[in-house]
VOGU-3710 file (C-alpha; in Angstrom, 3 decimals, decimal comma):
1> xxxxxxxxxx> -0,194/0,181/0,070  3,136/2,595/0,621  3,398/2,773/-2,975  0,076/3,865/-3,519  0,031/6,960/-0,384  -1,025/10,241/-1,084  0,894/12,291/1,207  1,083/16,033/1,661  3,892/16,677/4,101  4,294/20,021/6,458
11> xxxxxxxxxx> 6,121/21,735/9,254  4,390/24,523/10,478  0,360/24,743/11,653  -1,466/27,971/11,934  -4,587/27,469/14,118  -7,096/29,367/12,639  -8,512/30,075/16,199  -8,273/31,495/19,660  -8,577/30,407/23,129  -8,204/26,954/24,632
21> xxxxxxxxxx> -8,860/24,774/21,091  -5,751/26,572/19,892  -4,242/25,773/23,118  -5,378/22,140/22,372  -4,497/22,002/19,082  -0,900/23,226/20,026  -0,050/20,900/22,229  -0,364/17,562/20,362  1,054/19,804/17,282  4,672/20,289/19,320
31> xxxxxxxxxx> 4,240/16,762/20,328  4,297/15,502/17,183  7,385/18,088/16,220  5,524/20,773/14,280  6,090/24,302/15,011  2,710/26,502/15,677  1,292/30,095/14,553  -1,416/31,718/15,918  -3,844/34,263/14,926  -4,885/37,439/17,374
41> xxxxxxxxxx> -7,871/40,324/17,043  -7,053/43,225/18,938  -9,043/42,213/21,765  -6,730/38,961/22,020  -3,571/40,825/22,268  -2,891/39,770/25,317  -4,555/36,349/25,159  -2,912/33,238/26,378  -2,977/31,417/22,946  -1,212/34,336/21,614
51> xxxxxxxxxx> 2,252/33,968/23,982  2,318/30,224/23,614  2,509/29,816/20,120  5,886/30,221/18,090  4,889/32,898/15,998  1,394/35,210/15,816  -0,222/37,191/13,314  -2,864/39,897/14,272  -5,431/39,520/11,690  -7,837/42,081/12,367
61> xxxxxxxxxx> -10,114/44,451/14,755  -12,122/42,742/17,842  -15,157/41,501/16,140  -15,263/38,078/14,364  -16,236/39,766/10,926  -12,802/41,624/11,025  -10,485/39,080/11,978  -11,309/35,117/12,544  -14,044/35,106/10,134  -11,596/36,491/7,543
71> xxxxxxxxxx> -10,325/34,317/5,365  -7,759/36,704/3,024  -6,189/37,814/6,844  -5,809/34,602/7,759  -4,355/33,002/4,489  -1,904/36,281/4,118  -1,206/35,136/8,186  0,130/31,625/6,990  1,840/33,163/4,083  3,613/35,706/6,039
81> xxxxxxxxxx> 4,585/33,396/9,064  5,747/30,289/6,763  2,996/28,020/7,350  1,942/25,669/5,253  -1,128/24,033/7,104  -4,377/25,291/8,882  -6,305/23,917/11,590  -9,591/26,083/11,794  -10,481/24,513/14,930  -14,180/24,612/16,077
91> xxxxxxxxxx> -16,801/27,384/15,052  -15,767/30,532/12,829  -14,958/28,956/9,986  -14,268/25,447/10,837  -17,272/24,564/8,628  -16,457/26,794/5,349  -16,168/25,314/2,504  -14,713/28,335/0,854  -12,038/28,939/3,727  -10,921/25,686/3,231
101> xxxxxxxxxx> -11,068/25,761/-0,848  -8,727/29,034/-0,123  -6,822/27,519/1,547  -6,246/24,731/-1,251  -5,846/27,526/-3,524  -3,169/29,289/-1,751  -0,865/25,656/-1,283  -1,988/25,251/1,937  -2,651/21,690/3,668  -6,423/22,381/5,389
111> xxxxxxxxxx> -6,460/19,718/8,673  -10,132/18,906/7,793  -12,066/17,898/5,185  -12,354/18,247/1,461  -14,119/22,023/0,295  -16,429/19,462/-1,070  -17,224/17,533/1,510  -17,880/20,021/4,029  -20,219/21,345/1,002  -22,369/18,275/1,110
121> xxxxxxxxxx> -22,126/17,402/4,382  -21,318/20,746/6,278  -24,389/22,266/5,180  -27,464/21,127/7,086  -29,663/21,367/4,201  -27,550/19,116/1,558  -26,740/16,585/4,389  -30,216/16,093/4,965  -30,921/15,504/1,188  -27,874/13,357/1,119
131> xxxxxxxxxx> -29,000/11,493/3,943  -32,875/11,410/2,955  -31,456/9,797/-0,172  -30,121/7,199/1,341  -33,022/6,189/3,782  -31,554/7,352/6,974  -34,496/8,647/8,978  -34,273/12,547/9,154  -36,005/15,576/10,981  -39,515/16,557/8,027
141> xxxxxxxxxx> -38,309/20,284/7,709  -37,894/22,252/4,852  -33,876/23,200/3,333  -34,939/24,761/0,341  -32,852/27,763/-1,780  -35,824/30,080/-1,359  -35,372/32,115/1,483  -37,454/35,229/1,105  -39,628/35,723/4,476  -42,796/35,019/3,015
151> xxxxxxxxxx> -41,063/31,325/1,591  -39,761/30,495/5,141  -43,131/31,556/6,996  -45,115/29,043/4,242  -43,025/26,291/5,101  -43,208/26,687/8,664  -47,406/26,233/8,465  -46,383/23,264/6,360  -44,113/21,693/8,370  -45,988/22,080/11,468
161> xxxxxxxxxx> -45,000/24,604/14,474  -43,273/24,161/16,537  -40,676/24,363/14,352  -36,813/25,165/14,781  -35,211/27,640/12,740  -31,566/26,515/12,580  -28,297/27,903/10,293  -27,319/25,528/7,549  -23,632/26,849/8,371  -23,149/26,208/11,996
171> xxxxxxxxxx> -23,613/24,994/15,118  -23,401/25,800/18,666  -26,987/26,466/19,098  -25,906/30,238/16,732  -28,741/30,795/14,885  -31,053/28,518/15,815  -34,531/29,213/17,407  -37,268/27,488/18,836  -40,734/29,234/17,258  -44,024/28,291/18,785
181> xxxxxxxxxx> -46,021/29,928/16,336  -46,680/31,581/13,332  -47,069/35,021/15,166  -43,616/34,664/16,386  -42,089/33,539/13,131  -41,193/36,898/11,551  -38,960/37,914/14,444  -37,173/35,103/15,053  -36,687/34,446/11,956  -34,549/38,020/11,658
191> xxxxxxxxxx> -32,577/37,234/15,113  -31,824/33,840/13,685  -30,208/34,991/10,334  -28,190/38,040/12,153  -26,916/35,629/14,238  -25,744/33,292/12,221  -24,657/35,719/9,603  -22,373/37,427/12,813  -20,893/33,801/13,780  -20,752/32,058/10,435
201> xxxxxxxxxx> -20,569/34,678/7,602  -23,836/32,846/6,329  -27,545/34,329/7,181  -28,903/31,191/5,101  -31,339/28,881/7,071  -33,619/25,790/7,179  -36,420/24,473/9,290  -37,007/21,349/11,230  -40,332/20,436/12,997  -39,284/20,203/16,786
211> xxxxxxxxxx> -39,386/16,596/18,326  -40,610/16,745/22,245  -37,961/15,935/24,544  -35,539/14,113/22,746  -32,028/13,040/23,893  -29,227/14,656/21,327  -26,764/12,147/20,474  -24,019/12,061/18,663  -21,703/9,564/16,460  -17,968/10,668/16,252
221> xxxxxxxxxx> -16,208/9,397/12,591  -13,219/9,200/10,751  -12,475/8,860/7,296  -9,180/9,243/5,459  -8,343/9,464/1,756  -7,901/5,674/0,785  -11,786/4,963/2,092  -11,484/3,612/5,089  -13,734/4,818/7,788  -14,891/4,390/11,598
231> xxxxxxxxxx> -16,855/5,567/14,279  -15,561/6,050/18,036  -18,821/5,845/19,568  -21,381/7,844/20,505  -21,693/11,020/22,903  -24,677/12,010/25,025  -25,488/16,047/24,431  -28,485/16,825/25,994  -28,113/18,670/28,768  -28,099/22,043/27,168
241> xxxxxxxxxx> -29,195/25,626/27,192  -30,321/28,263/24,134  -30,019/24,795/22,515  -26,001/24,828/23,222  -24,642/22,009/24,928  -23,454/22,542/28,375  -23,141/18,582/29,757  -21,629/15,879/27,215  -20,872/12,087/28,174  -19,952/9,105/27,009
251> xxxxxxxxxx> -21,285/6,005/26,400  -24,487/7,614/26,474  -26,560/5,959/29,035  -29,856/5,596/26,801  -27,483/3,999/23,978  -27,060/-0,136/23,582  -24,095/-1,913/22,406  -27,117/-2,750/19,744  -27,984/0,684/18,986  -24,301/2,260/18,505
261> xxxxxxxxxx> -23,718/-0,530/16,171  -26,704/0,293/14,301  -25,996/4,355/14,632  -22,304/3,838/14,021  -23,104/1,824/10,884  -25,246/4,024/9,257  -22,483/7,039/10,341  -19,801/5,307/8,589  -21,831/4,377/5,310  -22,517/8,168/5,166
271> xxxxxxxxxx> -19,123/9,290/5,399  -17,829/6,346/2,930  -20,101/7,652/0,338  -18,640/11,384/-0,515  -14,979/10,317/0,554  -15,076/11,723/4,052  -11,481/12,617/5,341  -10,784/13,595/9,008  -12,937/14,336/12,304  -16,604/14,379/11,888
281> xxxxxxxxxx> -19,620/14,101/14,014  -23,419/12,971/12,617  -25,982/14,612/15,223  -29,466/12,491/15,651  -32,237/12,889/17,801  -32,997/10,085/19,754  -36,538/9,797/21,674  -38,209/7,951/23,891  -39,534/5,068/21,962  -35,519/4,589/20,223
291> xxxxxxxxxx> -36,213/5,439/16,996  -33,359/8,362/15,813  -33,876/10,979/13,352  -30,628/12,499/11,568  -30,495/16,249/11,981  -26,936/17,514/10,822  -23,537/16,706/10,299  -20,637/18,709/12,126  -17,117/18,608/9,475  -15,054/19,512/12,100
301> xxxxxxxxxx> -13,297/18,704/15,582  -15,850/18,680/18,631  -15,681/21,034/21,729  -16,879/18,042/23,428  -13,865/15,384/21,640  -12,030/15,220/25,147  -14,667/12,639/26,511  -13,875/10,556/23,583  -10,745/10,462/23,760  -11,140/9,357/27,543
311> xxxxxxxxxx> -13,036/6,046/26,766  -10,968/5,124/23,680  -7,560/6,304/24,534  -7,273/8,135/21,228  -5,492/12,000/20,629  -8,274/12,758/17,999  -5,906/15,552/16,624  -3,306/13,557/16,229  -5,180/11,661/14,061  -6,324/14,744/12,350
321> xxxxxxxxxx> -2,885/15,963/11,762  -1,893/12,638/10,555  -5,000/11,830/7,989  -4,488/15,475/6,942  -0,887/14,304/6,041  -1,620/11,595/3,686  -1,304/9,031/6,352  -4,133/5,734/6,482  -6,042/5,724/9,567  -4,461/2,715/10,739
331> xxxxxxxxxx> -7,515/1,593/12,637  -9,934/-0,913/12,147  -13,379/-0,799/13,624  -12,408/-3,831/15,574  -9,836/-2,023/16,871  -11,649/0,516/18,666  -12,106/-0,076/22,380  -14,314/1,656/25,226  -13,041/1,811/28,818  -14,979/3,467/31,401
341> xxxxxxxxxx> -16,921/6,606/31,510  -16,367/10,271/30,577  -18,490/13,765/31,493  -17,416/16,865/30,240  -18,850/20,202/31,727  -18,574/23,810/29,538  -17,795/26,235/32,294  -18,590/29,889/30,549  -18,836/33,380/31,608  -22,294/33,623/31,893
351> xxxxxxxxxx> -25,290/34,101/35,021  -27,241/31,339/35,082  -29,904/33,318/37,242  -30,116/36,010/35,090  -31,097/33,876/32,146  -27,430/33,061/31,224  -26,503/36,207/30,438  -22,844/36,539/29,055  -20,476/38,126/30,991  -17,094/39,663/30,604
361> xxxxxxxxxx> -14,529/41,663/32,209  -11,208/40,730/34,284  -10,635/37,190/35,531  -9,330/37,971/39,301  -8,233/34,639/40,221  -8,448/31,627/38,439  -7,176/28,357/40,157  -8,438/25,312/38,410  -8,495/22,194/40,467  -6,272/19,382/40,336
371> xxxxxxxxxx> -7,010/15,337/39,791  -8,678/15,521/36,465  -8,316/17,308/32,704  -8,590/20,950/32,252  -8,926/22,922/28,667  -8,837/26,555/28,953  -6,696/29,511/28,088  -6,988/32,011/30,922  -4,846/32,853/33,632  -5,051/35,347/36,630
381> xxxxxxxxxx> -5,773/38,692/35,591  -7,324/37,741/31,950  -9,461/39,822/30,309  -12,672/38,052/28,920  -13,766/39,903/25,707  -17,735/40,413/25,122  -16,672/39,653/21,551  -16,705/35,227/21,467  -18,051/32,637/22,580  -18,762/32,554/26,666
391> xxxxxxxxxx> -17,269/29,235/26,952  -13,985/29,791/29,045  -12,915/26,740/29,654  -13,934/22,801/29,742  -13,955/19,943/32,674  -13,638/16,499/31,755  -13,904/13,410/34,199  -13,019/9,706/33,128  -14,037/6,691/35,466  -14,681/3,456/36,162
401> xxxxxxxxxx> -18,445/3,628/36,109  -20,661/6,568/34,823  -21,351/7,806/39,022  -17,599/7,499/39,848  -17,042/10,438/36,856  -19,459/12,127/38,022  -18,562/12,516/41,537  -15,237/13,391/40,301  -16,421/16,102/38,239  -18,683/17,611/40,995
411> xxxxxxxxxx> -15,653/17,631/43,520  -13,078/19,517/40,964  -15,997/22,494/40,607  -16,395/22,880/43,871  -12,324/22,771/44,331  -12,551/25,424/41,015  -11,527/29,312/41,608  -12,756/31,467/38,907  -13,094/34,468/41,109  -14,002/38,044/39,148
421> xxxxxxxxxx> -16,687/37,259/36,562  -19,560/35,463/37,243  -19,889/31,494/35,907  -22,146/28,506/35,339  -20,144/26,724/37,992  -22,955/25,973/40,657  -25,212/25,609/38,355  -23,215/22,702/36,205  -22,702/21,650/39,765  -26,460/21,461/40,538
431> xxxxxxxxxx> -27,071/19,431/37,385  -24,698/17,087/38,042  -25,951/16,414/41,142  -30,011/16,495/40,329  -31,203/13,278/40,247  -32,584/12,827/37,009  -29,263/13,867/35,436  -27,818/10,966/38,095  -30,486/8,362/36,729  -29,121/9,244/33,481
441> xxxxxxxxxx> -32,786/10,392/32,655  -31,953/13,574/31,060  -33,236/14,417/27,617  -33,262/17,850/25,952  -36,116/19,042/28,214  -33,800/18,546/31,732  -33,005/22,026/32,116  -36,135/24,078/31,285  -37,885/21,267/33,412  -35,769/20,903/36,484
451> xxxxxxxxxx> -34,728/25,001/35,913  -35,835/26,549/39,477  -34,194/23,203/41,134  -31,047/23,977/39,234  -31,156/27,645/40,414  -32,672/27,350/43,791  -30,564/29,108/46,885  -29,767/27,323/49,492  -31,818/29,469/51,556  -30,316/27,747/54,524
461> xxxxxxxxxx> -27,319/28,692/54,092  -28,068/32,717/52,699  -27,359/34,062/56,603  -23,987/32,070/56,527  -23,205/33,288/53,598  -23,617/36,929/54,821  -21,859/36,476/58,328  -19,004/34,870/56,792  -18,640/37,525/54,052  -18,755/40,491/56,470
471> xxxxxxxxxx> -16,392/38,277/58,669  -13,633/38,221/55,965  -14,548/41,719/55,194  -13,527/42,541/58,748  -10,043/40,637/59,204  -8,891/41,113/56,230  -9,468/45,163/55,414  -6,248/46,421/56,838  -7,608/50,115/56,935  -10,875/48,801/59,348
481> xxxxxxxxxx> -11,196/50,189/62,674  -9,474/48,603/65,548  -11,186/45,787/67,337  -13,111/46,076/70,755  -13,173/43,188/73,114  -16,236/42,265/74,763  -19,405/42,138/74,605  -20,810/44,250/77,340  -19,232/47,764/75,391  -21,463/49,822/74,165
491> xxxxxxxxxx> -22,949/49,388/71,171  -21,086/52,251/69,349  -17,816/50,046/69,267  -18,996/47,355/67,500  -18,323/47,718/63,762  -21,043/47,647/61,115  -20,892/46,022/57,569  -22,942/46,945/54,774  -22,550/44,457/51,945  -24,181/43,470/49,064
501> xxxxxxxxxx> -24,460/40,499/48,191  -26,682/38,737/45,170  -28,354/42,350/44,309  -29,053/42,404/47,999  -27,888/44,989/50,727  -27,137/43,584/54,061  -25,844/45,327/56,744  -24,573/42,776/59,860  -22,742/44,195/62,543  -19,767/42,344/64,392
511> xxxxxxxxxx> -18,448/41,847/67,634  -14,970/40,417/69,162  -15,686/39,072/72,034  -12,763/38,229/74,547  -11,975/34,974/73,636  -11,267/35,968/70,258  -13,990/34,819/68,924  -16,479/36,821/66,384  -20,705/37,243/66,759  -22,108/38,812/63,439
521> xxxxxxxxxx> -25,898/40,084/64,272  -28,042/40,014/60,963  -31,943/40,435/60,956  -32,327/40,251/64,694  -30,347/36,902/64,467  -26,653/36,074/65,633  -23,588/33,782/64,364  -20,730/32,602/66,209  -17,307/32,087/64,350  -14,046/30,943/66,130
531> xxxxxxxxxx> -11,188/31,267/63,496  -8,507/28,498/63,706  -6,341/29,945/60,968  -6,375/32,390/58,180  -3,952/33,079/55,565  -3,791/35,106/52,329  -6,461/33,471/50,558  -7,863/30,845/52,768  -9,604/30,340/56,734  -10,767/27,790/58,271
541> xxxxxxxxxx> -13,543/28,722/60,768  -15,965/26,894/63,339  -19,620/27,617/63,425  -21,834/26,271/65,311  -19,326/23,208/66,393  -19,178/22,639/62,710  -15,207/23,532/60,867  -15,021/24,415/57,864  -12,704/26,109/55,198  -13,629/28,250/52,765
551> xxxxxxxxxx> -11,192/30,554/49,882  -11,361/33,885/49,246  -9,768/36,941/47,238  -10,051/40,766/48,092  -9,806/42,931/45,004  -10,637/46,044/46,051  -13,871/46,548/47,229  -14,552/43,376/45,967  -14,447/40,080/47,895  -14,937/36,746/45,905
561> xxxxxxxxxx> -15,391/33,789/48,817  -16,061/30,068/47,638  -17,733/28,132/49,924  -19,272/25,028/49,841  -18,617/24,298/45,918  -20,534/28,080/45,674  -18,362/31,123/44,155  -19,752/34,464/46,429  -19,182/37,984/44,730  -19,875/40,840/47,801
571> xxxxxxxxxx> -19,269/44,397/47,331  -18,240/46,205/50,110  -20,542/49,540/50,622  -19,031/49,818/54,078  -17,483/53,463/52,896  -19,812/53,753/50,166  -22,789/56,101/48,973  -26,197/54,821/48,869  -26,980/53,472/45,125  -28,732/55,377/42,924
581> xxxxxxxxxx> -32,351/54,296/42,527  -32,034/54,650/39,033  -30,281/51,804/38,606  -33,234/49,948/38,905  -34,275/50,829/35,694  -37,562/52,271/37,063  -36,452/56,085/36,106  -37,519/55,151/32,215  -33,982/54,434/31,341  -32,740/51,544/29,548
591> xxxxxxxxxx> -29,157/50,404/30,435  -27,458/47,388/27,966  -26,653/44,480/30,586  -23,419/43,467/28,918  -20,833/44,909/26,496  -21,908/43,966/22,998  -22,881/45,552/19,714  -26,669/46,836/18,994  -27,788/44,780/16,344  -31,574/46,017/16,172
601> xxxxxxxxxx> -33,096/49,139/17,868  -36,749/47,881/17,456  -38,373/51,729/18,571  -38,909/54,604/17,191  -38,866/57,965/19,162  -41,819/59,368/20,212  -43,754/55,462/19,947  -45,555/54,529/22,916  -44,325/51,144/24,887  -46,083/49,034/27,527
611> xxxxxxxxxx> -43,699/47,617/30,131  -41,649/44,912/28,676  -41,789/45,708/25,082  -38,668/45,073/22,812  -36,906/48,052/22,452  -33,295/46,935/21,626  -31,348/44,232/20,383  -27,772/43,362/21,839  -25,096/40,788/20,579  -22,553/39,536/22,922
621> xxxxxxxxxx> -20,680/36,168/22,677  -22,329/35,505/19,476  -25,359/35,618/20,976  -28,201/38,555/20,933  -30,171/39,446/23,786  -33,311/41,719/23,838  -33,778/44,611/26,048  -37,387/45,415/27,298  -38,919/48,671/28,245  -38,954/49,086/32,089
631> xxxxxxxxxx> -41,921/51,523/32,538  -44,430/51,965/30,246  -44,357/54,930/28,467  -43,056/57,091/25,360  -39,547/56,711/23,937  -38,368/60,107/24,594  -34,764/59,498/23,064  -32,732/56,867/21,434  -29,222/57,152/22,364  -27,332/54,115/20,480
641> xxxxxxxxxx> -27,038/53,124/16,370  -27,242/50,648/15,230  -23,396/48,522/14,732  -22,455/50,832/17,837  -20,563/49,020/20,454  -21,768/49,478/23,674  -20,400/48,673/27,444  -22,509/47,688/30,542  -24,398/50,324/31,759  -24,873/52,417/29,190
651> xxxxxxxxxx> -28,207/53,743/28,271  -29,591/52,999/25,439  -32,759/53,852/25,695  -35,129/56,633/27,215  -38,596/56,444/28,441  -40,936/59,232/29,680  -43,933/57,872/31,788  -47,320/58,004/31,035  -48,941/60,947/32,823  -51,255/59,763/35,743
661> x> -55,233/60,244/35,161
//
């Protein structure tokens, strides 16, 4: 066979991506002896993937359309650096056939499938046509060329509501909307197209009938240029919010060995039929009766590839590089063995308690746990920009059993210190602990069905959180007034503290006792603490005969605490002026809830609106977020224009309240 090998050797790889996937590709590439080149936008100038690369090339401004989606800039960067191969990572241009073709035309090896294969299968509409011709069951819907508003609405009605709108050119939940009825369809279509254009450079969409409460099952496949193809089993990606995966595992608790073989055979036959090379994933919906329906193919490496690596022992990026260089797979289906169970969670900079609102800013302290696999590209002091995906890290556990993997991952999340930017850390742990997930029963409806339970505050521990925060503020503040001993002293000698926690303001009071204990009064109750040990970042204390440890980090008037797996962000207001009531929006001013770009102004000056009426759409981290009127009244001013970049708290729309009769 050696005489028939069609090798395409390369020596230096440009990684056309950012963040953790860029570092992940670098790791394997360097192990195999390749040079690595990073690209960066202005927002990523000081990013870790830039500093870790052998070379780095600027490709444009912060917005993806001005940098990571610029084919010309990336090809020029490869030429300037002497790279002879390009790895696209995932997202951005990873499934863009024009990019793959541009690499080919420039004499660069594209580490992925051919432009023809991407066009055939990476496009959701084309992939469904191919699979239907092969008699593979597909979700009913529309994937036609007529993308006019009228045609799309007519096809939605024909398909039957509820329907899913999906971007044809990418995944990750972007450009995807669940639409309940015809009245909501036009706005959802506009928003899906806008999001798809921003994320993938292509506004085309397809329609699918929404299947109720399925599991999301995907099959990992690999092919080479010699016609060899295998599958590496399935991943269960059912735990999602906004149609974006949060928890992935392999194998699926709902897939038997027989079903795995059947789905795997269909996936392998599909990629063989188009001469597919490299890594790919075929995604299916699995209903309660065990029937499955093809959704789409991702012609790239997936975010969740580490769980497959964990149970197979394979390095999927190494396989990508070898196949791209013209080597045969060197693996038969019988060679693939599965060991144990793996679970991955996506740690995202978002506020789960506020509709998963993306968060950006400076990560003051970043310390990841030991004992499990972590993929990230951050360090203490790193800036998380508002322009890209909110996922900042992946935590992956592997165990002999599913429950062992689950327990290890919960423990790791409890030890994760991510201070400075709100994350979904506690929400992920709550998902893993939930009885339905623990029993292997989670479907795509899991978060929607159990959201209140997953977001429930530890009401019994709320007072403990507040008093612990007050204690730490005092004992770590070098400018705090000197302590007064003895509970018999006048109240004026106690130490008042004002803090903000979870958007609520509290006024506990602290007295230090003669024996060194601390008594903290709050809302008529008291908690007594004894400090066993305190260091620069940890405290060991006793309260009600229970000895506990908490980690903390003080950053100006902010105090971050990791206690019982929950990260608390405390604002010290002791020396601050009272907050203005206008911050609530009751003054009629609508403020940007995050850093982002204005993609649509939905009202006109002089228009009368009711409270809750949509007034503006802001895009942050490649997702769109609608801002609504806080009061009923008349639009008196519009302070932004479409395309403008705004910061958190900026006034975007002003409303004059209706006169009272």
